DRENLOKE-990974 format. One record per residue: residue in three letters; z negated, y negated, x negated of N, C-alpha, C, O in turn. Coordinates in steps of 0.02 Angstrom, whole numbers, plus 50000, padded with zeros to 5 digits. Atoms other than C-alpha are relative to their C-alpha. Last residue first. Layout:
// DRENLOKE-990974
ALAZYXZYXZYXZYX;...
//
This chain:
// DRENLOKE-990974
UNK500525002050047479054623043397499755005649959499315004749917;UNK499705001750063480714628843472499494997849948499644997549888;UNK499904994050038479734637643608500314998549931500215002249883;UNK499304997749998479144621043666500085006149956499795006749902;UNK499854995950058477364616843709500705002850006500875005950056;UNK499854993049987477234602843831500145003649936500405000749888;UNK499794996250058476404585943822500155007350021499775010350059;UNK500284993350006476394575943983500275003549938500875003749926;UNK499464995150006476784557543962499705006949987499305007749942;UNK499475002449956475584544644024500585004950001500945005750050;UNK499415002850033474214555143948500474997250053500504999650109;UNK499384999549961472504557744026500564996749962500504991049939;UNK499465004850014470944561543924500605001350044500775007050061;UNK499815003549938469544571444006500574995049991500754991450037;UNK499774995849944469204585243878500304996250059500664999150099;UNK500524997649955469144574643721500275003550061500885003650072;UNK500005004049939470454564043634499485002250050499324998550096;UNK500225006950014470064570943463499944995950063499504991750069;UNK500724999950015470184588843528499744993049987499204991250011;UNK500354998349937471884585943608499244999849989498884997150030;UNK500015006249961472504577443449499625001150066499254996750088;UNK500485004450032472014593043351499934993450038499384990950048;UNK500664997449982472944603943477499454995749968498954994350000;UNK500105001649929474504593243457499315002250023498974998650061;UNK500135007349996474364594143268499874997950072499454993650084;UNK500665001250029474214613143279499814992750003499254991050021;UNK500515000349947475674614343400499304998549972498874996150008;UNK500075006849975476864609643260499484999450055499234993950069;UNK499435004450007476564626543177499864993050026499314990450018;UNK499855003249936475154637143249500594995149996500804992450047;UNK499944995149946474984649543105500274996650064500704999550097;UNK499584994550023475284638742951500135005150056500665008250059;UNK499315001949989474594623743043500475005649980501015006350009;UNK499745004350052472914632343051500724998350017501025001350061;UNK499314999850021471824642043170500184995249944499754992149913;UNK499824993650030469984645843193500694999849968500815003149917;UNK500504997950048469264628543225500215006349962500085007049903;UNK499985004550057470844622043308499535002349945499705002149886;UNK499364998950034470974637243422500064995749938500294998049885;UNK500074993850036469124635743464500645001749962500615004249905;UNK500425001350059469374617543508499905006349958499905006049897;UNK499595003750048470824622143623499594998749936499844999649881;UNK499504995350029469784635543711500414996549946500524999249892;UNK500364995150041468304623743735500485004949967500415006649908;UNK500195003350063469454609743795499655004949954499785004949893;UNK499395000550040470204621243926499844997049932500094999349881;UNK499854993250024468454625443987500644999949957500675003149904;UNK500474998350054467984607043995500145006949972500095008049912;UNK499805004150058469544602744095499555001649940499785002049883;UNK499444996550032469124617444208500284996049942500544998949894;UNK500204993450024467404610644248500575003449962500475006149908;UNK500305000650067467994592544257499825006949972499875008049911;UNK500734999549996469164596244403499705000349930499985003449885;UNK500295006549979470934589544389499245000350006498924995150006;UNK500694998949977471824603544295499684993250014499694988749972;UNK500054994149956473724604244275499295001650023499205005950066;UNK499925001549929474044586544213499865005950046499865005150107;UNK500595003549973473354587344036500034999350077499544997450108;UNK499805004149943474634600443981499384996950032498975000550060;UNK499855006850023474094606543809500184995250057500174989150048;UNK500585002950033473234622443871500124992749982499664988649988;UNK500535001049951474604626843994499404996349969499134991749999;UNK499785005549957475954624343863499474998450052499324992650065;UNK500095006350037475014635143740500194994050043499854988850042;UNK500725001250004474904648943872499854993549962499444989649983;UNK500205002149933476774647743910499254998550002499044993750035;UNK499865007149991477134648143725499804997550069499604991750077;UNK500005000249926476284664743694500084992850021499594989450035;UNK499364997349976476764667243511500045000150076500555002250104;UNK499455004250027475394655743444500685002450023501164998550024;UNK499905005849957474174664443562500584995749976500944992750016;UNK499724997749936474394680943470500144994150046500664993950080;UNK499324997650011474164672943299500335002050066500905000350079;UNK499605006150009472634663343358500745001949991501184998850019;UNK499935003149934471914679743422500424993749997500844992550041;UNK499504996249963472264688743258500114997050069500664997450097;UNK499335001450026471334674943167500555003750038501075000850052;UNK499784995550054469834677343282500694998149975501104995750014;UNK500495000450054468864664743389500195004549941499835004749891;UNK499825005450046470384661943501499524999449942499644995549896;UNK499404997950036470104678943582500184994849948500394996549892;UNK500194994750046468334673943628500605002249958500535003249898;UNK500375003150055468924657543703499805005149948499815003849888;UNK499525003850041470224666643806499664996949940499914997249884;UNK499634995050039468894678843867500514996649955500594998649897;UNK500464997650052467764664543922500355005149955500255005149894;UNK500055005250052469234656644013499545002349943499695001149885;UNK499365000050036469554673044105499994994749944500234995949889;UNK499984994250045467724674944154500635000049958500615001949899;UNK500525000950051467624657344225500045005649948500055004549888;UNK499765005150046469284659844316499494998949943499684998549884;UNK499494996950042468694676044396500264995149947500374997149890;UNK500324995250046467094667844458500505003449953500355004549894;UNK500395002750055468084652744524499685005249954499765004649893;UNK500654996749990469424661344626499564998249941499675000649885;UNK500465004749966470964650044640499315002950013498955000550057;UNK500204997849933471934660144509499494995250032499114992049996;UNK499725004449948472674650344365499805002050070499964998550118;UNK500305006650009471574658544233500224995350056499854990850075;UNK500684999549974472124675544301499644993349996499274991450041;UNK499944999649927473944671244276499315000350031499194997350084;UNK499835006749976473524665744099500064999950076499844995250108;UNK500635003750001472674682644070500124992850023499694990050058;UNK500374997949940474284691344124499334996250005499114994550059;UNK499645002849942475254681243996499645001850065499584997750111;UNK500175007149997473924685443866500364996550058500084992050089;UNK500695001149978474034704043904499834992650007499504990650054;UNK500025005449951475934704543895499294998350023499214995150075;UNK500245006250032476134714543734499934994150047499964988450025;UNK499775003250062475214724543795500765001049994500995006550011;UNK499415004349995475044729043978500164996249937500494990949940;UNK499404997849962473284736143969500564994849997500444988849989;UNK499975002949934472074730643831500645002050035501165002350003;UNK500074994949948472044742943688500014997350070500035001050119;UNK499384996249996472744730143567499985005450054500495007450081;UNK499485004349970471274718743605500655003850009500975003450061;UNK500165000549929470024732643570500544995950036500774997850089;UNK499864993449972470854736343403499865000150075500245003150113;UNK499274999649991470864717843363500195006750031500655007050072;UNK499835003749940468984717343394500755000250014500965000550071;UNK500264996549941468694731443270500184996350064500384999450113;UNK499634993749991469834724243135499775003550064500185006150102;UNK499345001649976469134706643154500415006350014500785006650063;UNK500065001949929467374713543140500694998350028500845000250085;UNK500174994149960467774722642978499984998450075500245002150117;UNK499414995649999468674707742900499875006250044500315008350082;UNK499455002749961467314695442950500585004950005500865005850059;UNK499584994149989465844705742889500634998150038500855001850082;UNK500094995350055464764692042810500455006250007500605009549957;UNK499795003150063465364677742918499975005149943500385004949896;UNK500484999150055465304687943077500284996649937500864997549921;UNK499735002450064466114686543248499475001149946498885002349961;UNK500424998450059465844695243415500354997649937500934999349925;UNK500335006050025466764686243555499565001249940499274996549913;UNK499535003550043467954700843583499714993549972500014990449927;UNK499774995550054466534711543649500454996349951500354996649890;UNK500574998750046465684697843749500225004149940500045002749883;UNK500135006250036467334691743823499415000849952499404997849898;UNK499515000850054467794709643865499874993749960499954993649899;UNK500184995350053466174711543964500484999549941500274999649883;UNK500625002450032466514695744063499805004649942499615002249889;UNK499825005750042468304701044099499384997449962499424995849903;UNK499614997650056467724717944163500184994549952500124995449891;UNK500474996750046466384709944271500365002749939500115002149883;UNK500415005250032467654698144349499535003149949499475000549893;UNK499575003650048468884712344383499604994749962499664994149901;UNK499854995350054467524722944463500434996649947500314997449887;UNK500574999750046466884708044563500115004849942499875003649887;UNK500675002149980468544704444644499485000849946499604999149888;UNK500045006749971470084714244593499264998350012498825002650003;UNK500595001949961470424729444484500074992850028500454988750001;UNK499735002649937472144735344429499434997550046499524996950106;UNK499295001950005471734737944246500274996950064500614991850061;UNK499895007149990469844737444266500734997950003500894992250020;UNK500355002749940469344755544291500184992850015500144990750073;UNK499764996549940470634763044173499704997050063500044996350114;UNK499345002849984470214749644044500315003450061500675000350100;UNK500085007149983468364754344045500674997150022500724993950075;UNK500255000149931468694773144046499954992850025500104991450083;UNK499464997049960469764771343888499804999850074500194997750117;UNK499525005349986468444759343818500605002650039500904998950078;UNK500335005249960467104772743835500504994550018500554992750077;UNK499964998249929468234787043779499674994850044499834994350104;UNK499445003249966468464777943613500055001750074500374998150113;UNK499934996649936466714783043558500574996850040500444993250088;UNK500134992850010466564778943373500115004150063500215010150060;UNK499454997550040467374761943403499945007549988500445011249987;UNK499424999449955466154758543543500605002849962500985006749990;UNK500134994549955464704762143425500585001250048500775006950061;UNK499894993950038465464750843292499885006150044500235011250038;UNK499284999150007465574736843418500175006549964500635010149983;UNK499754997149938463744739643458500765001049999501015005950026;UNK500234993149997463244736843277500265003650062500465009450059;UNK499624995950047464304721143267499815007450003500255011850002;UNK500185001450069463594713043423500355005249956500645010149980;UNK500115007150009464004711743609499794998049930499634992249918;UNK499545002650050464784729043619499914992649984500364989549957;UNK499974995650059463344737643706500414996849945500224996849886;UNK500645000550035463034723143823500015004149936499775001949884;UNK500035006450033464874722143870499364999049961499364995949908;UNK499534999550057464924740743906499994993549961500004993549899;UNK500364996750056463354738344013500455000649939500224999849882;UNK500405005250032464294726044124499635002849939499544999349889;UNK499525004350036465584739544159499634994449965499814992549909;UNK499784996350059464174751644203500494995849958500464995849897;UNK500545000350049463404738844322500215003449935500075000849880;UNK500085007050022465044736644415499484999449945499594996149895;UNK499455001650046465344755444420499944992949974500054991749914;UNK500114996550063463624758844493500554998249950500414997049891;UNK499845004650055463874745444626499875003249932499784999749883;UNK500375006350002463984757644771500224995549944500824994749930;UNK500585000749956464744774344726499674993249990499484991349935;UNK499765003849941466504775744655499444999050050499574997950109;UNK500344998849936465904780844482500324995750055500524990050044;UNK499524997149953467174780344339499715001150070500055003550115;UNK499445004749992466114768544235500495002450053500784998450089;UNK500245005449958464584779644266500554994950012500604992150067;UNK500094997349932465524794744199499764994650048500004994250105;UNK499354999649965466134784744049499945002750072500305000550116;UNK499775006449975464294780444008500695000350034500784997250086;UNK499944999949927463724798443994500294993750029500474993550088;UNK499584994349982464044800543808500115000350075500625002750099;UNK499305001950009463364783043781500485005750018501045004450040;UNK499785004849950461704788143857500744998349994501104998350044;UNK499274999549999461414803943757500304995150051500754997050089;UNK499755000949932459554802943803500755000450008501005000750064;UNK500464997549949458594809043650500304999950070500175004450110;UNK500174993150015459914807543514499585003050057499665008950074;UNK499414995849987460634791943591499855007449989500085011750026;UNK499884999749928458934783643603500585004850014500555008950060;UNK500554996249971458474787943423500095000750076499935005950105;UNK499904992850011460184782543362499465004250033499595009650058;UNK499864996749936459974765443442500095007549993500145011150042;UNK499754993350015459114758643288500115003850065499655006950091;UNK500434994849973458944740443339500325006849986500925007749997;UNK500414996950053459754727743224499505005150027499025006849993;UNK499714999650068460394717943373499505003149952498905002349959;UNK500465002750050459714722143545500295000949930500435006549909;UNK499785006750018461164724743666499554996849946499704991349922;UNK499444999750047460884743543667500254993149979500604992549930;UNK500244997250063459174740943745500565000349948500454998749890;UNK500395005050036459844729343878499765002549933499764998849884;UNK499535005050027461154742143927499644994649960499874992649907;UNK499694996850058459814755543946500504995249967500554994949906;UNK500514999550051458844743844060500295003149936500185000649881;UNK500085006650032460404739144158499495000349943499584997249891;UNK499425001150042460764757544194499944993449961500094993149902;UNK500124995950060458994759544260500584999349951500474999049890;UNK500515003450039459274745044380499855003849935499755000849883;UNK499675005850029460884752944442499514996349955499694994249900;UNK499574997650053459994769544469500354994249964500424994349903;UNK500444998250057458624760744566500425002549942500275001049884;UNK500315006150027459864751844679499585001749938499614998249888;UNK499485003650036460894767644704499714993749966499884992249909;UNK499904996750064459324777344748500534996549958500484996249897;UNK500595001150042458874764944883500095003049931499934999949880;UNK499975006950025460644765144952499424998549954499504995249903;UNK500545004249976460584784044965500054993149969500104992449908;UNK499835002249932462224793344946499474995350028499584992150079;UNK499605006150002461964793944757500254997950069500584992850074;UNK499504999049947460534806244774500404993550006500154988550031;UNK500105003449936459624804244608500585001250048501155002350028;UNK500194995549945459554817144471499954996750068499724999850115;UNK499704993349992460444810344320499895003350067500335006850093;UNK499285000150013460174791644298500345006650018500935006750034;UNK499665003749947458474791844382500765000249991501135000550040;UNK499964995649941457904805544264500374996550057500764999650093;UNK499454995450013458334794144118500085004950058500645006850075;UNK499385003749987457204780944192500615004449989501105004050026;UNK499925000549928455804793744197500634996250018500984998050066;UNK499854993349974456024798344015500124999750075500585002950101;UNK499284999150000456114779843972500205006950026500755007850053;UNK499745003549941454304778144025500755000750004501035001350059;UNK499614995449957453814791643901500244996750064500445000150111;UNK500424999149940452474780043823500355004550052500085005750106;UNK500614996450018453304782043653499555001450060499175006250061;UNK499834993150019455004777043720499375004149989499305009650016;UNK499744996549941454394761843816500185007349984500095011750026;UNK500574998449957453334756543666500235003850062499895008450084;UNK500374994750033454844757543550499415002250043499265008150048;UNK499634993849988455834747343675499655005949968499615011349997;UNK500154997649933454474734043672500375006450016500115010850051;UNK500714998449993454544732043484499845002950068499525008150073;UNK500134993450028456434733043469499285002150010499145008150019;UNK500085000250072456714718443587499785006949975499555011050015;UNK499605005350030457334715343764499904999449925500234995349893;UNK499624996450052456744730243864500474995349964501084996149967;UNK500414998650058455444719943957500395003149943500215002449885;UNK500165006350033456514711544089499625001149935499594996649893;UNK499375002850024457304727944138499904993449965500294991549921;UNK499834997150065455564735444146500644997149972500724996649911;UNK500465002950048455074723644286500175002549930500164998749881;UNK499745006750014456654728944378499544996349952499774992349911;UNK499414999450043456114747144363500274993149982500464992049924;UNK500214997650066454364743544429500605000449952500554998349894;UNK500335005650034455034732944572499785002049929499824998149882;UNK499495004850019456234746944619499704994149964499974991849914;UNK499614997350056454864760144617500514994949975500584994049914;UNK500454999950058453714749444724500375002749939500314999949885;UNK500085006850024455134745544843499544999749939499664995849893;UNK499415002350036455604763844858499924993049971500124991749914;UNK499795006249971453854769544906500574997149959500484995349900;UNK499574998349944453694787644854500274993950035500754994350074;UNK500235001249931453004781544689500515002350051501115002250039;UNK500004993649963453514789744525499814999250073499755004150109;UNK499334997150007453994773444438500085006550038500635008450057;UNK499565003849956452404765944508500725002549996501085002450046;UNK500134997849931451394779744427500464996450049500704999450097;UNK499664993649992452194775744259499915002750071500385005650099;UNK499285001549998451644757644278500415006450008500905006550045;UNK499855002449932449904763744324500744998150006501054999250058;UNK499944994149956449874774044165500154997850071500525001350107;UNK499344997050012450244758244067500115006250042500675007650064;UNK499485004649975448754749844150500705002749988501135002350032;UNK499714998249935447544764444135500584995750022500934997550069;UNK500305004649951446364758543998500325000850069500044998450118;UNK500694998249987446794774043897499684995550053499284997850094;UNK500014994449954448654770943911499285001850021499155003650078;UNK499705002249937448534753643836500015005650052499935004350112;UNK500495004349965447314759743704500274997850068499914997750118;UNK500534995649975448494773943655499484996050039499244998250091;UNK499734996349944449934761543639499475004450032499405004650093;UNK499965004849945448874750143530500285003450063500055002150118;UNK500695001049976448414764843418500004995350060499634996450108;UNK500174994249959450244769543403499314999350030499185001350086;UNK500164994050040450594751943342499875005850048499825004850109;UNK500305001750064451084734343395499895006149956500015005949896;UNK499504999850053452304739743531499724998449931500074999149881;UNK499874993050017450874743843648500495000749943500485005649906;UNK500564997750040450374725443642500115007149977499985008849919;UNK499965003450064452094720243703499445002349953499565003549894;UNK499434997050035452074733443840500074996949931500205000349882;UNK500204993550026450324727743886500565003749966500455007549919;UNK500515000650052450794709443901499845006749969499805007349908;UNK499675002850059452384713143997499514999449942499685001149886;UNK499624994550031451424724244118500344997649936500355001249886;UNK500494995450029450194710044149500355005949966500185007749910;UNK500285003150061451584697344172499505004649967499475004949905;UNK499494999650054452494709044293499724997049936499824999949882;UNK500024993150026450894711044396500515000849943500385004349894;UNK500624999050036450804692044411499965007049970499795007849912;UNK499995002850068452624689244453499385001649961499415002749900;UNK499565005550015452644700944602499944997749928499865001749882;UNK499284998450005451244711644668500414993749984500234988150002;UNK499705005649964449434707144630500765000549992501034998849939;UNK499914998149930448794724344581500264994350043500394995250103;UNK499404995849997449044720644397500145002450070500695004750084;UNK499395004049995447824706144417500635004350007501115002350039;UNK499965003049934446364717644454500654996150010500974996550063;UNK499904994549953446644728644303500044997550072500385000450114;UNK499304998150003446844712744201500165005750047500715005950076;UNK499635004949961445134707044262500755001549999501095000650049;UNK500164999149928444324723144203500394995150042500654997050095;UNK499644994249974445224722244036499885001050074500345002550112;UNK499325001849979444684704543995500345005850036500745004850082;UNK499985000149926442834709743994500694997850026500784997250086;UNK500235006349968443064714443812500045000550076500315005350104;UNK500714999349983443134731843735499734994050038499164993950060;UNK500064994849950445034732143739499285001450019499155004750070;UNK499675001949938445094715243652499895005350054499695003750110;UNK500435005249969443804720043520500294997950067499924997050116;UNK500574996649969444754736143482499554995050036499284996550089;UNK499754996049944446354726243450499425003350038499395003050099;UNK500125003249936445484712843345500225004250060500025002750117;UNK500654998549973445244721843179499864997350070499304997950095;UNK500364994150026446734713643097499315000750030498914996050031;UNK500425001650057447584701043213499615006149976499395010250017;UNK499644998650061448954707843324499604998449937499785000449882;UNK500014992750011447784708643473500345001949935500195007149905;UNK500694998250017447514689743460499955007549984499615009549937;UNK500105001850070449384686843455499305001749977499195003549919;UNK499604995550042449564696343618499894998649926499795003349886;UNK500334993450001448124687043698500385005049957500075009049921;UNK500625000650037448834670043650499645006749995499405008549941;UNK499835000350071450574674943708499374999649957499335002849905;UNK499804993350020449894679843878500165000349926499965005149892;UNK500604995849998448984663343899500165007149976499795010049937;UNK500425002050056450504653443843499375004349996499165006249942;UNK499704997450062451624663343961499594998149939499535002149893;UNK500114992750002450454660044108500285003049936499965007349905;UNK500714998950012450444641344072499855007449993499505009549947;UNK500125001750071452334640744054499265000849982499105002549925;UNK499794994850047452544650444217499834998349927499615002749890;UNK499505002850046451534638744327500165005049944499725007349909;UNK499345000549969450684648344468500544997349954501134998949963;UNK499885007049980449214654044363500724999450025501175002950002;UNK499855000349929448924672944362500144993050025500234992050086;UNK499394995949992449044674044173500215000050073500805000950089;UNK499425004550003447794659544177500665003950001501185000950014;UNK499905002849933446444671844234500624995550002500954995050053;UNK499684994849960446654681044069500154997350070500694998750098;UNK499314999550026446264664943975500395005250040500965004150059;UNK499625005649970444764662144089500724999949973501174997750008;UNK499944998849927444044679344047500434994750032500854996250075;UNK499484995149991444404676843861500115001550074500685002850096;UNK499355003249996443404660743861500555005150016501035003450051;UNK499805000349929441804670343902500694996850008500994997250062;UNK500305005449962441654674743719500235000250073500655004350091;UNK500684998049981441964691143629499654994750041499084995650063;UNK499954994149956443844688443621499325002250025499275005350078;UNK499705001949936443584670743554500015005950048499845005250107;UNK500505004149964442364676643420500274997850068499914997850118;UNK500514995549972443584690343370499484996250040499274998450094;UNK499694996549945444964677443349499515004850033499485005250095;UNK499995004749943443824666343244500315003450061500095002350117;UNK500695000949977443464681343131499974995350060499634996750109;UNK500194994149960445314685943117499304999250029499175001250086;UNK500354994650038445734668443058499835005750047499765004750107;UNK499975001750071446934654443111499665005449957499875006549901;UNK499564995350035447154662943279500054998649925500365002549888;UNK500394994350023445634653643346500415004849958500155008749918;UNK500205001250070446714638043353499585005749972499515006349912;UNK499534996450044447474645343511499834999149926500055003049884;UNK500314993550012445934638643602500435004249952500165008349915;UNK500605000950041446644621143583499675006749982499495007849925;UNK499785001950068448374625843643499414998849954499455000349894;UNK499754993850033447584634943790500244998549929500155002549884;UNK500584996250020446634618943831500195006649966499875008649917;UNK500345003550055448194608343833499425004149973499345004949912;UNK499584998950058449094621043942499704996749938499704999649884;UNK500064993050020447664620944065500405001549937500165004849892;UNK500654999150030447614601944065499895007349979499615008649926;UNK500005003450064449474600344094499335001149964499325002149903;UNK499634995950049449484613544230499994996949931499995000449881;UNK499425003250029448134604044324500335004549948500005007149903;UNK499414998849957446984615044430500634997049970501194999049988;UNK499765005949965445674616044293500635001550040501035005850021;UNK500064998849928444894632844249500284994250041500264994550103;UNK499664993849983445444633344068499975001550074500375005650099;UNK499285001050006444944615144050500405006150019500925005550051;UNK499775004049942443204618344119500754999049998501094999150049;UNK500074995949940442914632243993500274996350061500654999150100;UNK499474995150003443584621543851499995004550062500525006050090;UNK499375003549981442484607143904500595004849998501055004250038;UNK500005000849927440974618843902500644996550023500914998150077;UNK499844993449971441384623843723500054999550076500495002550106;UNK499274999450003441404605543672500235006750030500775007150060;UNK499705001149934439614604643736500765000549999501075001050051;UNK500365004249952438944612443577500364999550067500625004450094;UNK500715001350011440214619643453499724995650056500054991150081;UNK500404996449949441864626943514499254998749993498855001950027;UNK499725001249934443034614843424499575003150055499565000650112;UNK500205006749981441954614843269500224998550072499874995250110;UNK500735000149994442124633643253499744993350022499274992950063;UNK500194997149935443984632443291499244999950009499004998650064;UNK500124992750000444264620843143499765002550068499434998850106;UNK500714998349992444914603143182499915007650002500255010950041;UNK500284997950064446654599543112499275002350003498995004549953;UNK499584995350038447524599943282499695002149933499725008049917;UNK500374994050017446074591743376500405005049957500135010149937;UNK500635001750033446804574243376499645006349976499385006549921;UNK499865002850066448574580143415499364998649961499325000149902;UNK499754994550042448044591443558500124997449929499965000949881;UNK500564995550013447004577243634500225005749953499875007249905;UNK500455003350048448424564743618499435004649980499255005049922;UNK499665000050065449684576243704499554997149945499524999649889;UNK500004993050024448454579243845500335000649932500095004149887;UNK500694998250022448134560543863499985007149973499655008349922;UNK500155003650062450004556743868499315001849973499235003049913;UNK499604996950053450354570243998499844996749933499775000249883;UNK500294993450014448914564144108500385003349942500075006149896;UNK500655001150032449504546044095499675006749981499405007449927;UNK499905000850072451304551044131499344998949962499295000649903;UNK499845006850025450684556744303500125000049925499875004349889;UNK499354999850034450814574844362500184993249969500754992249948;UNK499984994750051448984577444408500655000149961500675002949906;UNK499304997649996448884560644499500095005049944500175003149886;UNK499615005249966447154553344537500725002250011500995001650066;UNK500265000449931446124568844498500404994850041500474995450101;UNK499714994549961447224571444346499774999950072500155001650117;UNK499295001549988446774554244277500335005350043500735003850087;UNK499985005549952444934557844300500724998250017500904997050075;UNK500144997049933445154574744214500014994650054500234995950110;UNK499424996049978446034566544065499875003150068500335003550109;UNK499425004249986444754552644045500585004150028500905002150076;UNK500135003749939443234563944062500614995850020500794995250079;UNK499934995349944443964575843933499894996450066500244997750115;UNK499304998049992444264561743809500085004550061500555003650100;UNK499635005849975442544554143834500735001850013501024999850063;UNK500185001249929441654570943821500384994150030500554994250089;UNK499674995349953442634575243663499844998650073500274999250116;UNK500284993249999442014559643573500345004350052500645001850099;UNK499764997049937443174544643552499745007250003500135011849989;UNK499925005549952442344533443421500225002650069500064999650120;UNK500635003850002441644547543312500024994350051499514992650081;UNK500484996849955443104558443370499314996749997498914997650043;UNK499835001649930444354546443291499465002750047499264999350094;UNK500115007149990443504547343121500144997950071499774993950100;UNK500725001049994443394566343133499834992650011499374991050048;UNK500234997249936445254567143169499264998950010499044996950064;UNK499805004649947445684555443025499755002450068499524998550109;UNK500415006150007444654565842905500174995050054499734991950084;UNK500674998449974445474581842970499554993949995499154992650041;UNK500414995950046447194574342944499325001450031499144998450082;UNK500555003550031448314568343085499625004749953499645010849962;UNK500624996250009450014574243143499484995649966499644990649934;UNK499924993149976451694567943206499365004049994499255008650034;UNK499474996150030451264549543190500025007050028499745008450081;UNK500294994450038449574542343237500535004249965500365008249922;UNK500245002550064450354525643288499715005549957499665004849896;UNK499435000950045451364534343425499774997849931500074999749880;UNK499744993350015449764540443509500584999549950500615003349902;UNK500484997050046448994523043500500255006949977500205008749918;UNK499945003550063450534515143578499555003149947499755004049890;UNK499354998350028450604528143716500094996749932500364999849886;UNK500024993150024448734526343746500665002149968500665005549917;UNK500444999650059448774507343758500015007049970500055007749909;UNK499695003750055450284507043876499595000749936499875001849882;UNK499414996350022449574520743989500314996649939500474999949890;UNK500214993750034447854512844001500615003649970500605005749912;UNK500335001850063448544495544038499805006249961499895006649900;UNK499495002350046449764502244169499704998349932500004999849880;UNK499624994150022448394511944258500504998149946500575001549895;UNK499494997749953447314496344265500365006249971500315007649912;UNK499335002450016445754494844160500505002750051500385007850083;UNK499564999849942444074497644242500684996849984500884991950016;UNK500035005849956443164501344080500515000750057500915005450059;UNK500655000449967442824517943993499954994250050499534994450094;UNK500154994049960444594522743946499374999350041499325002050096;UNK499494999349948445144505443890499845005850046499935005450107;UNK500145005149949443504502943797500505000750058500315000250116;UNK500624998049965443694519343703499854995150056499644997250110;UNK499834994449956445494514943662499385002250040499435003650099;UNK499625002849944444954497943592500175005550050500115004550111;UNK500485003449955443604506243487500364997250061500114997550117;UNK500374994749966444884518243410499524997050051499454999550107;UNK500444996350044445984503143371499665005650040499745006050101;UNK500725000149985447434497343478499605004249951499845009349925;UNK500244993149996449124494243396499255000050013498874997049974;UNK500234997150063449584476243435499755007150010499545009050065;UNK500704997749994450594472443594499795003249934500125007849910;
//
């Protein structure tokens, strides 16, 4: 089929062509345009395929089948054609009406397409102000309440980026978007979370942005929910915050808005005999853990104000509800990067409490402990390799039952409990990522034998996990350390995870 011209596409869209004919012609035409078009090419296309024809085609296709490949292809084509077109041209005349209709359309593909077009306003601060002062902002806000997450996230991202533009923050807070956002925040569940997420992100832009967020009442409402007498409202608010404390910008906003002050109160003053209080305290613990897991974040300000790490051993030693489980998981979050490893090294009482709690543990406590250890021992660095190896080796040496820790870990790997096995394999892979780990494994012949034996695991999941550990050993190790086993491990990697030998390979102590 020859590449259709602009006129051919117009005819295909306007005439009673079959679905297959339309789809084939549009897919071929879209491919012929390449990854992007120039402004001259876009204007040439729009002379033959005006916006009204494109919008009519995509809405007609959506009316027939909103999820059809034809709708997806048309939306992709529209975004590509308009990519080089300035925002002012995009919103001129009746084109503006098509944007309004697109933002209100029931199809997720058409809404997302339209949001991508409106996003072009971010090219300049003036265009962004024009968007915020137009009726489009109301429909963008409404899309935050759309059922499809990717559409809602695109709408929220657009508004956040708009507020970050010079001179646009005041325009946003003066727009009619705020009134609708105040209504949406009362829709419990995902929608209210999206609104809080947007305002926490905006508040992280500057002190002025934080003041605006409090002044409009939405951040204050979040604080009110944390103080609610209704346990479910408080719990939902805390869990929403646990999803937000994921980067330095939002954490800064949580600190400056005094929201962390309330979470800190939950950690200290709650009645631990109450199931509701235990749930909220656990959620608050997770939030602090999430904050410490952020790389390159200055945790000193949190530690100085809340002394969280100083209290962590107490939470680890708790025998109430799932507080201990969450606290053990938090240790893994803290130590999941180089900066956190250094914090754990400075506070040995944390790992002492950790190993005391997990040494004879079973079930979920054992699994959580193994998972956290795999995060801590899985930290590597090209620029600070020697320092990281020293810190992780110190943690490894502190593991209970040395020098038999690897033998005990092998016993755990062989257990018939899947969650424990997953965690144990992950820990083995982390250990194998360090030179000291390869050295330790090279002296644990029973473990090497298990890894090289193709006959002891029959399920693909465990074969894949064994392969991951072996590959890590090959990547980190050398023949000088692993001796004759190194060639056997290399052969294992070349053959892949599912290979079966006629003769079982075993690791011999004499190797």
